[in-house]
LOTIPA-916228 format. One record per residue (C-alpha): y, x, z; residue in one letter. Coordinates in nm, 2 decimals. Example, Ala and Ser with C-alpha at 12.3 -4.5 7.8 and 13.67 -1.06 7.14 Angstrom:
LOTIPA-916228
<c2 = -0.45; c1 = 1.23; c3 = 0.78; rest = A>
<c2 = -0.11; c1 = 1.37; c3 = 0.71; rest = S>
end
This chain:
LOTIPA-916228
<c2 = 7.08; c1 = 9.57; c3 = 12.45; rest = M>
<c2 = 7.48; c1 = 9.51; c3 = 12.47; rest = I>
<c2 = 7.73; c1 = 9.30; c3 = 12.31; rest = I>
<c2 = 8.05; c1 = 9.39; c3 = 12.16; rest = N>
<c2 = 8.27; c1 = 9.05; c3 = 12.08; rest = P>
<c2 = 8.47; c1 = 9.02; c3 = 11.73; rest = I>
<c2 = 8.69; c1 = 8.80; c3 = 11.91; rest = L>
<c2 = 8.74; c1 = 8.72; c3 = 12.29; rest = P>
<c2 = 8.45; c1 = 8.51; c3 = 12.44; rest = I>
<c2 = 8.69; c1 = 8.25; c3 = 12.60; rest = W>
<c2 = 8.82; c1 = 8.15; c3 = 12.26; rest = L>
<c2 = 8.46; c1 = 8.12; c3 = 12.10; rest = L>
<c2 = 8.37; c1 = 7.92; c3 = 12.39; rest = V>
<c2 = 8.63; c1 = 7.70; c3 = 12.35; rest = T>
<c2 = 8.64; c1 = 7.64; c3 = 12.00; rest = I>
<c2 = 8.24; c1 = 7.61; c3 = 12.04; rest = S>
<c2 = 8.30; c1 = 7.29; c3 = 12.30; rest = I>
<c2 = 8.58; c1 = 7.11; c3 = 12.05; rest = V>
<c2 = 8.32; c1 = 7.17; c3 = 11.79; rest = S>
<c2 = 8.02; c1 = 7.04; c3 = 11.98; rest = F>
<c2 = 8.24; c1 = 6.74; c3 = 12.07; rest = L>
<c2 = 8.33; c1 = 6.67; c3 = 11.73; rest = L>
<c2 = 7.97; c1 = 6.68; c3 = 11.58; rest = I>
<c2 = 7.82; c1 = 6.44; c3 = 11.86; rest = I>
<c2 = 8.11; c1 = 6.23; c3 = 11.78; rest = K>
<c2 = 8.05; c1 = 6.21; c3 = 11.42; rest = A>
<c2 = 7.64; c1 = 6.16; c3 = 11.51; rest = Y>
<c2 = 7.76; c1 = 5.88; c3 = 11.76; rest = K>
<c2 = 7.95; c1 = 5.72; c3 = 11.49; rest = N>
<c2 = 7.66; c1 = 5.73; c3 = 11.23; rest = D>
<c2 = 7.87; c1 = 5.98; c3 = 10.98; rest = D>
<c2 = 7.60; c1 = 6.23; c3 = 11.01; rest = I>
<c2 = 7.22; c1 = 6.16; c3 = 11.08; rest = D>
<c2 = 6.97; c1 = 6.37; c3 = 11.32; rest = K>
<c2 = 6.92; c1 = 6.67; c3 = 11.11; rest = K>
<c2 = 7.24; c1 = 6.72; c3 = 11.03; rest = A>
<c2 = 7.36; c1 = 6.70; c3 = 11.37; rest = L>
<c2 = 7.06; c1 = 6.97; c3 = 11.47; rest = Y>
<c2 = 7.21; c1 = 7.21; c3 = 11.17; rest = S>
<c2 = 7.57; c1 = 7.18; c3 = 11.26; rest = R>
<c2 = 7.49; c1 = 7.24; c3 = 11.65; rest = L>
<c2 = 7.27; c1 = 7.51; c3 = 11.55; rest = G>
<c2 = 7.55; c1 = 7.65; c3 = 11.34; rest = M>
<c2 = 7.79; c1 = 7.66; c3 = 11.64; rest = I>
<c2 = 7.54; c1 = 7.87; c3 = 11.85; rest = I>
<c2 = 7.48; c1 = 8.11; c3 = 11.58; rest = L>
<c2 = 7.82; c1 = 8.15; c3 = 11.51; rest = L>
<c2 = 7.90; c1 = 8.22; c3 = 11.87; rest = F>
<c2 = 7.62; c1 = 8.47; c3 = 11.88; rest = M>
<c2 = 7.76; c1 = 8.64; c3 = 11.58; rest = I>
<c2 = 8.06; c1 = 8.65; c3 = 11.78; rest = N>
<c2 = 7.91; c1 = 8.83; c3 = 12.06; rest = L>
<c2 = 7.74; c1 = 9.12; c3 = 11.84; rest = R>
<c2 = 7.45; c1 = 9.19; c3 = 12.00; rest = P>
<c2 = 7.35; c1 = 9.59; c3 = 11.99; rest = M>
<c2 = 7.02; c1 = 9.76; c3 = 12.06; rest = Y>
<c2 = 7.01; c1 = 10.13; c3 = 12.18; rest = F>
<c2 = 6.93; c1 = 10.38; c3 = 11.93; rest = N>
<c2 = 6.89; c1 = 10.68; c3 = 12.16; rest = G>
<c2 = 7.16; c1 = 10.95; c3 = 12.23; rest = K>
<c2 = 7.34; c1 = 11.24; c3 = 12.00; rest = T>
<c2 = 7.49; c1 = 11.52; c3 = 12.11; rest = P>
<c2 = 7.83; c1 = 11.58; c3 = 12.10; rest = T>
<c2 = 8.05; c1 = 11.92; c3 = 12.04; rest = Y>
<c2 = 8.45; c1 = 11.97; c3 = 12.11; rest = E>
<c2 = 8.67; c1 = 12.17; c3 = 11.97; rest = K>
<c2 = 8.86; c1 = 12.44; c3 = 12.19; rest = N>
<c2 = 9.21; c1 = 12.30; c3 = 12.08; rest = A>
<c2 = 9.43; c1 = 12.11; c3 = 12.22; rest = D>
<c2 = 9.64; c1 = 11.91; c3 = 11.95; rest = V>
<c2 = 10.01; c1 = 11.81; c3 = 11.99; rest = L>
<c2 = 10.16; c1 = 11.57; c3 = 11.78; rest = M>
<c2 = 10.54; c1 = 11.56; c3 = 11.77; rest = V>
<c2 = 10.66; c1 = 11.25; c3 = 11.57; rest = I>
<c2 = 11.04; c1 = 11.15; c3 = 11.52; rest = D>
<c2 = 11.09; c1 = 10.81; c3 = 11.55; rest = T>
<c2 = 11.50; c1 = 10.79; c3 = 11.52; rest = S>
<c2 = 11.65; c1 = 10.54; c3 = 11.29; rest = I>
<c2 = 11.69; c1 = 10.81; c3 = 11.02; rest = S>
<c2 = 11.26; c1 = 10.84; c3 = 11.01; rest = M>
<c2 = 11.32; c1 = 10.50; c3 = 10.85; rest = N>
<c2 = 11.49; c1 = 10.62; c3 = 10.53; rest = A>
<c2 = 11.30; c1 = 10.50; c3 = 10.21; rest = D>
<c2 = 11.28; c1 = 10.83; c3 = 10.01; rest = D>
<c2 = 10.94; c1 = 10.93; c3 = 10.04; rest = Y>
<c2 = 10.79; c1 = 10.76; c3 = 9.76; rest = G>
<c2 = 10.87; c1 = 10.43; c3 = 9.79; rest = G>
<c2 = 10.77; c1 = 10.43; c3 = 10.19; rest = V>
<c2 = 10.94; c1 = 10.54; c3 = 10.47; rest = T>
<c2 = 10.94; c1 = 10.87; c3 = 10.60; rest = R>
<c2 = 10.75; c1 = 10.76; c3 = 10.92; rest = L>
<c2 = 10.48; c1 = 10.57; c3 = 10.68; rest = E>
<c2 = 10.44; c1 = 10.91; c3 = 10.56; rest = G>
<c2 = 10.42; c1 = 11.11; c3 = 10.91; rest = A>
<c2 = 10.15; c1 = 10.86; c3 = 11.02; rest = K>
<c2 = 9.96; c1 = 10.88; c3 = 10.71; rest = R>
<c2 = 9.93; c1 = 11.28; c3 = 10.76; rest = D>
<c2 = 9.89; c1 = 11.22; c3 = 11.14; rest = A>
<c2 = 9.58; c1 = 11.03; c3 = 11.10; rest = Y>
<c2 = 9.45; c1 = 11.33; c3 = 10.84; rest = K>
<c2 = 9.50; c1 = 11.56; c3 = 11.11; rest = I>
<c2 = 9.32; c1 = 11.34; c3 = 11.32; rest = L>
<c2 = 9.00; c1 = 11.38; c3 = 11.07; rest = E>
<c2 = 9.03; c1 = 11.72; c3 = 11.01; rest = D>
<c2 = 9.03; c1 = 11.82; c3 = 11.36; rest = F>
<c2 = 8.79; c1 = 11.57; c3 = 11.50; rest = S>
<c2 = 8.61; c1 = 11.68; c3 = 11.84; rest = G>
<c2 = 8.97; c1 = 11.84; c3 = 11.97; rest = S>
<c2 = 9.19; c1 = 11.69; c3 = 12.25; rest = R>
<c2 = 9.50; c1 = 11.51; c3 = 12.11; rest = F>
<c2 = 9.82; c1 = 11.42; c3 = 12.24; rest = A>
<c2 = 10.11; c1 = 11.21; c3 = 12.06; rest = V>
<c2 = 10.51; c1 = 11.25; c3 = 12.17; rest = V>
<c2 = 10.78; c1 = 11.05; c3 = 11.98; rest = N>
<c2 = 11.15; c1 = 11.10; c3 = 12.02; rest = F>
<c2 = 11.40; c1 = 10.86; c3 = 11.92; rest = D>
<c2 = 11.71; c1 = 10.80; c3 = 12.19; rest = N>
<c2 = 11.44; c1 = 10.96; c3 = 12.48; rest = A>
<c2 = 11.13; c1 = 11.13; c3 = 12.43; rest = A>
<c2 = 10.84; c1 = 10.90; c3 = 12.52; rest = H>
<c2 = 10.47; c1 = 11.02; c3 = 12.57; rest = L>
<c2 = 10.27; c1 = 10.78; c3 = 12.33; rest = A>
<c2 = 9.94; c1 = 10.91; c3 = 12.41; rest = M>
<c2 = 9.82; c1 = 11.22; c3 = 12.66; rest = P>
<c2 = 9.56; c1 = 11.47; c3 = 12.61; rest = F>
<c2 = 9.27; c1 = 11.26; c3 = 12.49; rest = T>
<c2 = 8.91; c1 = 11.33; c3 = 12.28; rest = T>
<c2 = 8.94; c1 = 10.95; c3 = 12.21; rest = D>
<c2 = 9.07; c1 = 10.96; c3 = 11.82; rest = T>
<c2 = 9.04; c1 = 10.61; c3 = 11.78; rest = N>
<c2 = 9.31; c1 = 10.55; c3 = 12.07; rest = I>
<c2 = 9.52; c1 = 10.81; c3 = 11.95; rest = V>
<c2 = 9.50; c1 = 10.66; c3 = 11.63; rest = K>
<c2 = 9.58; c1 = 10.33; c3 = 11.76; rest = A>
<c2 = 9.90; c1 = 10.50; c3 = 11.95; rest = S>
<c2 = 10.01; c1 = 10.62; c3 = 11.64; rest = I>
<c2 = 9.95; c1 = 10.31; c3 = 11.45; rest = E>
<c2 = 10.19; c1 = 10.14; c3 = 11.71; rest = A>
<c2 = 10.50; c1 = 10.38; c3 = 11.63; rest = L>
<c2 = 10.83; c1 = 10.21; c3 = 11.56; rest = R>
<c2 = 11.14; c1 = 10.34; c3 = 11.48; rest = V>
<c2 = 11.40; c1 = 10.27; c3 = 11.72; rest = V>
<c2 = 11.61; c1 = 9.95; c3 = 11.64; rest = E>
<c2 = 11.94; c1 = 10.02; c3 = 11.49; rest = S>
<c2 = 12.13; c1 = 9.84; c3 = 11.80; rest = V>
<c2 = 12.00; c1 = 10.10; c3 = 12.01; rest = Y>
<c2 = 12.02; c1 = 10.36; c3 = 11.82; rest = A>
<c2 = 12.31; c1 = 10.65; c3 = 11.90; rest = N>
<c2 = 12.25; c1 = 10.93; c3 = 11.73; rest = G>
<c2 = 11.98; c1 = 11.21; c3 = 11.64; rest = S>
<c2 = 11.86; c1 = 11.50; c3 = 11.87; rest = K>
<c2 = 11.56; c1 = 11.70; c3 = 11.73; rest = I>
<c2 = 11.52; c1 = 11.88; c3 = 12.02; rest = D>
<c2 = 11.51; c1 = 11.58; c3 = 12.23; rest = L>
<c2 = 11.13; c1 = 11.61; c3 = 12.31; rest = A>
<c2 = 11.15; c1 = 11.99; c3 = 12.43; rest = F>
<c2 = 11.09; c1 = 11.95; c3 = 12.79; rest = D>
<c2 = 10.79; c1 = 11.69; c3 = 12.76; rest = M>
<c2 = 10.65; c1 = 11.91; c3 = 12.47; rest = I>
<c2 = 10.68; c1 = 12.21; c3 = 12.75; rest = E>
<c2 = 10.53; c1 = 11.97; c3 = 13.00; rest = E>
<c2 = 10.23; c1 = 11.91; c3 = 12.79; rest = L>
<c2 = 10.16; c1 = 12.26; c3 = 12.70; rest = L>
<c2 = 10.17; c1 = 12.41; c3 = 13.03; rest = L>
<c2 = 9.95; c1 = 12.16; c3 = 13.13; rest = G>
<c2 = 9.70; c1 = 12.25; c3 = 12.87; rest = A>
<c2 = 9.72; c1 = 12.62; c3 = 12.97; rest = T>
<c2 = 9.49; c1 = 12.49; c3 = 13.31; rest = Q>
<c2 = 9.20; c1 = 12.49; c3 = 13.08; rest = K>
<c2 = 9.16; c1 = 12.86; c3 = 12.99; rest = P>
<c2 = 9.00; c1 = 12.92; c3 = 12.64; rest = G>
<c2 = 9.17; c1 = 12.65; c3 = 12.45; rest = R>
<c2 = 9.42; c1 = 12.69; c3 = 12.13; rest = L>
<c2 = 9.73; c1 = 12.47; c3 = 12.19; rest = R>
<c2 = 9.82; c1 = 12.38; c3 = 11.82; rest = I>
<c2 = 10.16; c1 = 12.17; c3 = 11.78; rest = V>
<c2 = 10.27; c1 = 11.95; c3 = 11.49; rest = Y>
<c2 = 10.59; c1 = 11.86; c3 = 11.46; rest = Y>
<c2 = 10.69; c1 = 11.58; c3 = 11.19; rest = F>
<c2 = 11.05; c1 = 11.50; c3 = 11.11; rest = G>
<c2 = 11.32; c1 = 11.50; c3 = 10.87; rest = D>
<c2 = 11.58; c1 = 11.75; c3 = 11.08; rest = G>
<c2 = 11.87; c1 = 11.53; c3 = 11.09; rest = E>
<c2 = 12.09; c1 = 11.61; c3 = 11.39; rest = Q>
<c2 = 12.35; c1 = 11.37; c3 = 11.41; rest = T>
<c2 = 12.40; c1 = 11.30; c3 = 11.80; rest = A>
<c2 = 12.68; c1 = 11.59; c3 = 11.92; rest = K>
<c2 = 12.59; c1 = 11.92; c3 = 12.10; rest = G>
<c2 = 12.42; c1 = 12.21; c3 = 12.04; rest = N>
<c2 = 12.02; c1 = 12.24; c3 = 11.91; rest = I>
<c2 = 11.81; c1 = 12.41; c3 = 12.23; rest = K>
<c2 = 11.60; c1 = 12.67; c3 = 12.09; rest = S>
<c2 = 11.19; c1 = 12.64; c3 = 12.05; rest = F>
<c2 = 11.18; c1 = 12.98; c3 = 12.12; rest = A>
<c2 = 11.07; c1 = 12.95; c3 = 12.50; rest = P>
<c2 = 10.79; c1 = 12.75; c3 = 12.39; rest = L>
<c2 = 10.61; c1 = 12.96; c3 = 12.11; rest = K>
<c2 = 10.43; c1 = 13.19; c3 = 12.42; rest = K>
<c2 = 10.23; c1 = 12.87; c3 = 12.46; rest = F>
<c2 = 10.15; c1 = 12.78; c3 = 12.10; rest = V>
<c2 = 9.83; c1 = 12.94; c3 = 11.90; rest = N>
<c2 = 9.93; c1 = 12.72; c3 = 11.57; rest = G>
<c2 = 10.08; c1 = 12.49; c3 = 11.40; rest = G>
<c2 = 10.29; c1 = 12.35; c3 = 11.14; rest = T>
<c2 = 10.64; c1 = 12.18; c3 = 11.12; rest = V>
<c2 = 10.66; c1 = 11.92; c3 = 10.88; rest = L>
<c2 = 10.95; c1 = 11.80; c3 = 10.69; rest = G>
<c2 = 11.00; c1 = 11.41; c3 = 10.56; rest = Y>
<c2 = 11.28; c1 = 11.31; c3 = 10.28; rest = G>
<c2 = 11.47; c1 = 11.44; c3 = 10.00; rest = T>
<c2 = 11.78; c1 = 11.58; c3 = 10.00; rest = T>
<c2 = 11.94; c1 = 11.32; c3 = 9.77; rest = T>
<c2 = 11.85; c1 = 11.08; c3 = 10.07; rest = G>
<c2 = 11.75; c1 = 10.76; c3 = 10.12; rest = G>
<c2 = 11.87; c1 = 10.43; c3 = 10.26; rest = R>
<c2 = 11.77; c1 = 10.31; c3 = 10.60; rest = M>
<c2 = 11.66; c1 = 9.95; c3 = 10.69; rest = K>
<c2 = 11.83; c1 = 9.78; c3 = 11.00; rest = D>
<c2 = 11.54; c1 = 9.70; c3 = 11.22; rest = M>
<c2 = 11.72; c1 = 9.45; c3 = 11.41; rest = S>
<c2 = 11.52; c1 = 9.13; c3 = 11.47; rest = L>
<c2 = 11.82; c1 = 8.95; c3 = 11.31; rest = Y>
<c2 = 11.87; c1 = 9.23; c3 = 11.04; rest = K>
<c2 = 11.52; c1 = 9.31; c3 = 10.91; rest = V>
<c2 = 11.61; c1 = 9.27; c3 = 10.54; rest = D>
<c2 = 11.95; c1 = 9.46; c3 = 10.55; rest = E>
<c2 = 12.04; c1 = 9.84; c3 = 10.55; rest = Y>
<c2 = 12.24; c1 = 10.02; c3 = 10.79; rest = I>
<c2 = 12.60; c1 = 10.04; c3 = 10.64; rest = K>
<c2 = 12.80; c1 = 10.35; c3 = 10.68; rest = D>
<c2 = 13.11; c1 = 10.26; c3 = 10.86; rest = K>
<c2 = 13.28; c1 = 10.58; c3 = 10.84; rest = S>
<c2 = 13.51; c1 = 10.46; c3 = 10.52; rest = G>
<c2 = 13.67; c1 = 10.17; c3 = 10.45; rest = G>
<c2 = 13.52; c1 = 9.81; c3 = 10.36; rest = Y>
<c2 = 13.33; c1 = 9.71; c3 = 10.20; rest = P>
<c2 = 13.08; c1 = 9.94; c3 = 10.38; rest = Y>
<c2 = 12.85; c1 = 10.13; c3 = 10.14; rest = P>
<c2 = 12.47; c1 = 10.17; c3 = 10.29; rest = D>
<c2 = 12.43; c1 = 10.47; c3 = 10.52; rest = A>
<c2 = 12.23; c1 = 10.75; c3 = 10.32; rest = I>
<c2 = 12.02; c1 = 10.97; c3 = 10.54; rest = S>
<c2 = 11.91; c1 = 11.35; c3 = 10.41; rest = K>
<c2 = 11.66; c1 = 11.58; c3 = 10.51; rest = I>
<c2 = 11.80; c1 = 11.89; c3 = 10.69; rest = N>
<c2 = 11.51; c1 = 12.17; c3 = 10.61; rest = E>
<c2 = 11.73; c1 = 12.44; c3 = 10.75; rest = S>
<c2 = 11.70; c1 = 12.27; c3 = 11.08; rest = N>
<c2 = 11.29; c1 = 12.19; c3 = 11.04; rest = L>
<c2 = 11.26; c1 = 12.59; c3 = 10.92; rest = Q>
<c2 = 11.45; c1 = 12.71; c3 = 11.23; rest = K>
<c2 = 11.20; c1 = 12.53; c3 = 11.45; rest = I>
<c2 = 10.93; c1 = 12.66; c3 = 11.28; rest = A>
<c2 = 11.06; c1 = 13.01; c3 = 11.33; rest = E>
<c2 = 11.13; c1 = 12.93; c3 = 11.69; rest = E>
<c2 = 10.80; c1 = 12.87; c3 = 11.74; rest = L>
<c2 = 10.61; c1 = 13.09; c3 = 11.52; rest = G>
<c2 = 10.46; c1 = 12.82; c3 = 11.30; rest = L>
<c2 = 10.50; c1 = 12.75; c3 = 10.93; rest = T>
<c2 = 10.73; c1 = 12.48; c3 = 10.78; rest = Y>
<c2 = 10.59; c1 = 12.27; c3 = 10.49; rest = Q>
<c2 = 10.79; c1 = 12.01; c3 = 10.30; rest = H>
<c2 = 10.57; c1 = 11.69; c3 = 10.25; rest = R>
<c2 = 10.57; c1 = 11.47; c3 = 9.92; rest = E>
<c2 = 10.38; c1 = 11.13; c3 = 9.93; rest = R>
<c2 = 10.20; c1 = 11.26; c3 = 9.60; rest = Q>
<c2 = 10.02; c1 = 11.53; c3 = 9.74; rest = R>
<c2 = 9.73; c1 = 11.49; c3 = 10.04; rest = V>
<c2 = 9.83; c1 = 11.71; c3 = 10.30; rest = I>
<c2 = 9.61; c1 = 12.03; c3 = 10.32; rest = D>
<c2 = 9.31; c1 = 12.08; c3 = 10.55; rest = N>
<c2 = 9.54; c1 = 12.24; c3 = 10.84; rest = L>
<c2 = 9.23; c1 = 12.29; c3 = 11.05; rest = A>
<c2 = 9.11; c1 = 12.57; c3 = 10.80; rest = E>
<c2 = 9.39; c1 = 12.79; c3 = 10.94; rest = T>
<c2 = 9.30; c1 = 12.79; c3 = 11.29; rest = I>
<c2 = 9.05; c1 = 13.05; c3 = 11.43; rest = N>
<c2 = 8.87; c1 = 12.79; c3 = 11.68; rest = F>
<c2 = 8.50; c1 = 12.72; c3 = 11.80; rest = S>
<c2 = 8.29; c1 = 12.43; c3 = 11.89; rest = N>
<c2 = 8.15; c1 = 12.42; c3 = 12.20; rest = T>
<c2 = 7.86; c1 = 12.14; c3 = 12.34; rest = R>
<c2 = 8.08; c1 = 11.92; c3 = 12.56; rest = N>
<c2 = 7.78; c1 = 11.82; c3 = 12.82; rest = G>
<c2 = 7.80; c1 = 11.46; c3 = 12.70; rest = Q>
<c2 = 7.56; c1 = 11.26; c3 = 12.50; rest = D>
<c2 = 7.70; c1 = 11.00; c3 = 12.28; rest = L>
<c2 = 7.48; c1 = 10.68; c3 = 12.31; rest = S>
<c2 = 7.44; c1 = 10.48; c3 = 11.94; rest = T>
<c2 = 7.33; c1 = 10.12; c3 = 11.91; rest = Y>
<c2 = 7.21; c1 = 9.93; c3 = 11.60; rest = N>
<c2 = 7.40; c1 = 9.59; c3 = 11.52; rest = D>
<c2 = 7.17; c1 = 9.26; c3 = 11.54; rest = L>
<c2 = 7.45; c1 = 9.02; c3 = 11.44; rest = Y>
<c2 = 7.33; c1 = 9.07; c3 = 11.05; rest = W>
<c2 = 6.99; c1 = 8.89; c3 = 11.14; rest = V>
<c2 = 7.18; c1 = 8.61; c3 = 11.31; rest = L>
<c2 = 7.42; c1 = 8.59; c3 = 11.01; rest = S>
<c2 = 7.10; c1 = 8.54; c3 = 10.72; rest = L>
<c2 = 7.01; c1 = 8.26; c3 = 10.95; rest = L>
<c2 = 7.34; c1 = 8.10; c3 = 10.95; rest = F>
<c2 = 7.33; c1 = 8.12; c3 = 10.58; rest = L>
<c2 = 7.01; c1 = 7.94; c3 = 10.59; rest = V>
<c2 = 7.20; c1 = 7.62; c3 = 10.77; rest = L>
<c2 = 7.53; c1 = 7.67; c3 = 10.54; rest = V>
<c2 = 7.30; c1 = 7.62; c3 = 10.22; rest = Y>
<c2 = 7.12; c1 = 7.34; c3 = 10.40; rest = R>
<c2 = 7.46; c1 = 7.17; c3 = 10.46; rest = E>
<c2 = 7.55; c1 = 7.21; c3 = 10.12; rest = I>
<c2 = 7.22; c1 = 7.06; c3 = 9.98; rest = W>
<c2 = 7.30; c1 = 6.77; c3 = 10.27; rest = Y>
<c2 = 7.68; c1 = 6.70; c3 = 10.15; rest = V>
<c2 = 7.59; c1 = 6.72; c3 = 9.76; rest = I>
<c2 = 7.27; c1 = 6.41; c3 = 9.87; rest = R>
<c2 = 7.50; c1 = 6.23; c3 = 10.04; rest = K>
<c2 = 7.76; c1 = 6.22; c3 = 9.80; rest = L>
<c2 = 7.53; c1 = 6.12; c3 = 9.52; rest = Q>
<c2 = 7.40; c1 = 5.81; c3 = 9.74; rest = G>
end
């Protein structure tokens, strides 16, 4: 038997104690009778136990692991907040596709790198898809007040480090997915991704945005409903427009030896795992499975709720 609390235990303890005191006070003031007292105390106890979410052991299930390390590189620069992805931002589209890749490559190891003003290791390689999904969900574009231009090669060194580390596990494939709009606004030449090609066994460069472009919401705390302005001309400043640069994205794909795919919101991303020739291996760890018991407690709680409704109706009728 284990517990898996829905809410923090300390919070439920606090709520339960306060509720107990209020119910006892109502009883002492003759606002409720003894049966109502016991019923309401029972409801509090049952709610506390339901929140604990008790579970009983239901055996072990063998788990299998794909011989693939999937690295997802996601652009979180301000241009990924452009609203030209069918009514949502480019970043939201990239997230949706990343979730689908997690699903299709279930059993693989995953790592997430995002880049804006700098490259960030959002999640090192792990097989825990729940924590990887949470790290992707938490991604946000950089606030405009801190943005200093897009550099699409900014994550190069971190990608290289992760891929090089993955080579220490022989027999595993290294798959790279690059999510971005290809827009380069910072000064300087774009570093070639070609030196990384020898580490990569497959993947895709995924492009987001349109050639007509989209406006970008300003993510500064005090400007959250305003759009970023193009101040290169005279006042009044028009809204800045970000456009996809597919040439840059196609070049990255070519240098890595990958395919390029322009993404559209209306089209669900293909099962990209089908293009990878990997195998499943038993990882030697069995997964413990558990069944919930809280539904039994919920039925008992429901009985007391009906009893409470009956009590209130009877009291109102005198």
